[in-house]
C-alpha positions in Angstrom: 108.9 -56.6 28.9 108.6 -59.2 26.1 111.7 -60.8 25.0 110.8 -61.0 21.4 112.2 -63.6 19.0 115.6 -65.1 19.7 118.4 -63.4 17.7 120.1 -65.3 15.0 123.2 -66.9 16.5 125.4 -66.3 13.4 124.5 -62.6 13.3 125.1 -62.3 17.0 128.5 -64.0 16.8 129.5 -61.5 14.1 129.1 -58.7 16.7 131.7 -60.3 19.0 135.3 -59.2 18.5 137.0 -62.6 18.2 134.5 -63.8 15.7 133.7 -60.9 13.3 136.6 -61.6 10.9 136.2 -65.4 10.7 135.0 -67.2 7.6 131.3 -67.8 7.1 131.9 -71.5 7.4 133.6 -71.2 10.8 131.0 -68.8 12.1 128.3 -71.1 10.8 129.8 -74.1 12.5 130.1 -72.1 15.8 126.5 -70.9 15.5 125.3 -74.5 15.4 126.6 -74.9 18.9 125.4 -71.5 20.2 122.2 -71.0 22.1 120.7 -67.5 22.5 119.1 -67.1 26.0 117.0 -64.3 27.3 117.5 -63.1 30.9 115.5 -60.4 32.6 117.1 -57.8 34.8 118.8 -59.2 38.0 118.7 -62.8 36.8 121.7 -65.1 37.6 123.4 -66.8 34.6 125.7 -69.0 36.7 127.1 -69.0 40.2 130.6 -68.9 41.6 131.9 -72.5 42.1 129.5 -74.1 39.7 131.0 -76.3 36.9 132.2 -74.0 34.1 130.3 -75.6 31.2 129.5 -72.5 29.2 131.4 -69.9 27.2 129.3 -66.8 27.0 128.9 -63.4 25.3 126.5 -60.5 25.6 124.4 -59.7 22.6 122.2 -57.1 24.1 122.0 -55.8 27.7 124.7 -56.0 30.3 126.1 -58.5 32.8 128.2 -58.1 36.0 130.6 -60.8 37.0 131.4 -60.6 40.7 133.0 -62.6 43.6 131.6 -62.8 47.1 134.2 -62.0 49.9 134.5 -63.9 53.1 132.4 -61.3 54.9 129.6 -61.6 52.4 130.4 -58.4 50.3 130.3 -58.4 46.5 133.3 -57.3 44.5 132.6 -56.7 40.8 135.3 -58.2 38.6 133.9 -57.1 35.2 131.0 -55.3 33.7 130.3 -57.0 30.4 128.6 -55.2 27.6 127.3 -56.1 24.1 130.0 -57.7 21.9 132.1 -58.8 24.9 132.9 -62.3 26.2 132.7 -63.6 29.7 133.0 -67.0 31.4 136.1 -67.8 29.3 138.1 -69.7 32.0 136.3 -73.0 31.5 137.3 -73.1 27.9 141.0 -73.0 28.9 141.0 -75.2 32.0 138.4 -77.5 33.5 137.7 -75.4 36.6 134.6 -74.0 38.3 133.4 -70.5 37.5 135.6 -68.1 39.5 132.7 -65.7 39.9 128.9 -65.2 39.6 127.3 -63.7 36.5 124.1 -61.6 36.9 122.3 -59.4 34.4 122.0 -55.7 35.2 119.6 -55.1 32.3 117.3 -57.3 30.3 119.8 -59.2 28.1 120.2 -61.7 25.3 123.2 -63.9 26.1 124.9 -66.2 23.7 126.2 -69.5 25.2 128.4 -72.2 23.8 129.2 -75.4 25.6 133.0 -75.5 26.2 133.2 -79.0 25.0 131.8 -78.0 21.6 134.0 -74.9 21.4 137.2 -76.9 22.2 136.3 -79.4 19.5 135.8 -76.7 16.9 138.9 -74.8 17.9 141.0 -77.9 17.4 139.8 -78.1 13.8 139.8 -74.3 13.0 143.2 -72.6 13.5 141.7 -69.2 12.8 139.2 -69.6 15.6 142.0 -70.6 18.0 144.2 -67.6 17.1 141.2 -65.2 17.4 140.4 -66.5 20.9 144.1 -66.3 22.0 144.3 -62.7 20.8 141.2 -61.8 22.7 142.5 -63.5 25.9 145.8 -61.6 25.6 143.9 -58.3 25.3 141.8 -59.2 28.3 144.9 -60.0 30.4 146.4 -56.7 29.4 143.2 -54.9 30.5 143.0 -56.8 33.7 146.6 -55.9 34.6 146.0 -52.2 33.9 142.8 -52.4 36.1 144.7 -53.9 39.0 147.4 -51.3 38.7 144.8 -48.5 38.7 143.2 -49.9 41.8 146.5 -50.0 43.6 147.7 -46.5 42.7 144.7 -44.2 42.6 142.5 -42.8 45.3 138.7 -43.4 45.3 138.0 -40.3 43.1 140.6 -41.4 40.6 139.3 -45.0 40.5 135.7 -43.8 40.0 136.6 -41.3 37.3 138.7 -43.8 35.4 135.8 -46.4 35.6 133.3 -43.9 34.3 135.6 -42.8 31.4 136.1 -46.5 30.5 132.4 -47.2 30.7 131.7 -44.2 28.5 134.3 -45.4 26.0 136.0 -42.0 26.3 139.4 -43.1 25.1 141.2 -40.0 23.7 137.9 -38.2 23.0 138.1 -35.5 25.6 135.8 -33.0 23.9 132.1 -32.6 24.4 130.1 -35.2 26.4 129.5 -39.0 26.4 127.0 -41.3 28.0 127.5 -44.3 30.3 124.9 -46.4 28.5 124.1 -48.6 31.5 121.7 -48.3 34.3 124.2 -48.5 37.2 123.3 -47.9 40.8 125.7 -46.3 43.3 126.1 -49.8 44.7 127.1 -51.2 41.3 129.8 -48.5 41.0 131.0 -49.1 44.5 131.4 -52.8 43.9 133.3 -52.0 40.7 136.0 -49.8 42.4 136.1 -51.5 45.8 134.6 -48.6 47.7 131.5 -48.0 49.9 128.2 -46.8 48.4 128.4 -43.7 50.6 131.8 -42.9 49.1 130.5 -43.2 45.5 127.5 -41.0 46.4 129.7 -38.3 47.8 132.1 -38.4 44.9 129.4 -38.3 42.3 128.1 -35.2 44.0 131.6 -33.7 43.8 131.8 -34.6 40.1 128.5 -32.9 39.4 129.6 -29.8 41.2 132.7 -29.8 39.0 130.6 -30.3 35.8 132.3 -33.6 35.3 129.1 -35.7 35.3 125.4 -35.2 35.1 122.4 -37.5 35.7 120.0 -37.8 32.8 116.2 -38.1 33.2 116.5 -41.9 32.4 119.0 -42.4 35.3 122.1 -42.8 33.1 125.1 -40.7 33.6 126.4 -38.1 31.2 130.2 -37.8 31.3 132.2 -34.7 30.5 135.6 -36.3 29.7 137.8 -33.2 29.9 136.6 -32.3 33.3 136.5 -35.9 34.6 140.1 -36.6 33.3 141.4 -34.2 35.9 140.7 -36.7 38.7 142.6 -39.5 36.9 145.8 -37.5 36.3 
């Protein structure tokens, strides 16, 4: 599949939550340090333990960030979708990447060198506050995710993950789509279960009219029925 021309960095930045309300001058300055990179499906962007030189966001496509356990298993930390940041740790502290980033679809990724981003943030208070707000929201979401993993059974974890991926929120009517090509292995790594468990649970969800598989492989989610597994 052809990648096409590279997206305009300034326009791409406007689609990312911390940056969409910044002034044109600030976004323009940030765009000068932003490179737009095309990655095909299943390509690695960086590896766990490598020097954290880049601050990244997804423009199109999707990325999974995962850690490898001592027994060689992958544990997904985040699924990153368009308009979302990843690899933010290196901007805050000079430390290696805590996980590996790999595309799960053909993707355009925006990358800013942390050194350039720090220099701009020191000059632009609005940028600093926008990033701090985003980091605080991420921390809140991470805390909620850890709590969910510790208090729900596998069915509840999978149902909650699918609702979040479908952006269900309070919209419990009708149907929604998980707009990602996720394998059973991807979902298993996301909730810390086996692939066999996910396959079995998806079968149960289908029997309960909580999910359905579309012809393109994506999942249709019926929030009202799926919510029963979360409560």
